[in-house]
C-alpha angles and dihedrals in degrees: 000000000000111000118240096221139056128215126204138157141217125258108208104158104049098213103155098218095045090046091051090057089056093045093052092048126090095274112127094215141002128219119204108213110225093165103062101023139071093234109138128207095263091054089044091056091052091051092048088057088061089057089055092047094051097033094242126144108248120205132185122220104214125198098215143011100257121157098214093045094048090050092053093047094051093042087055088062107263114160092216150330131265101200124209125213099018108164108153147031088255090061092053094044090054093048093050090047092052096042101049134061122237133317090035097037145346102259112157119245115247135169102220137123095306091055093040089245092298098316094100101027098119094051092045092049091053098042101040093076089062102033107044111095120211110197118177119206111227103213109144139058088242090058091051090049090050097038097116094056091043095056100033090103128095092224092061107077100153137034131182134215115227098204101192096049092042092052090044090054089066094043097257106099112194094359098123093163096061114119093237093052093047090048091055091050091051090050089049091051094048096048092044090052092045090056094038094240127154112252118225134190139181107233098198102186111069094234119140089201091056091044091053090050091056092046088054088052087059098254098149103175107059129180103202113208120294136276093258096046092048090052093045094051092045091054092045092051091054090062096037094060 
């Protein structure tokens, strides 16, 4: 039976060998964090090649909606964008405009890795409108308040809650049991269900029990921890046994 959810993780370090271990694992997708890391575009291109080698969707988490930057990321071969700090319809409209070729958007035409340096341009041009994923991270009270207008677009099929930033936006960082935080999550769930959108969440602690709880809550796009946290907990467990 095909599972109804997908599990990925964040790459924040960019070490090629460590990243390859994650790519060849059972994760369904990998997101390369370009917001909170020092990974540059050359390193990013090398990591994208691992996604192609292991047939894994490779996303880029981008810190801002910048036309030139988005063009470079997609031309490098990313399968989609996980976008930080989305808070309005205007944010989404700009991202779609920058990420897609005409007639959907105004993305510039390049002949880079994604287009196989011109050898696969026609196929890429035709398929990119269907295959590029745009996934906004919902990480502020403003984004929750504007959620309906953010997701009322057929291109947006999935969103993701960033729990630490969302809780910080109401002055209670990391307090996921506060009534206000839980109320925002319930609002997120209701609106997502009303618009038939896939709900996503970053499960920071690498706990299978916690992950299963979130799957049971119908979060179907799950970012499971990060490369550094997974390594840290694995080393700790060696000495705790």
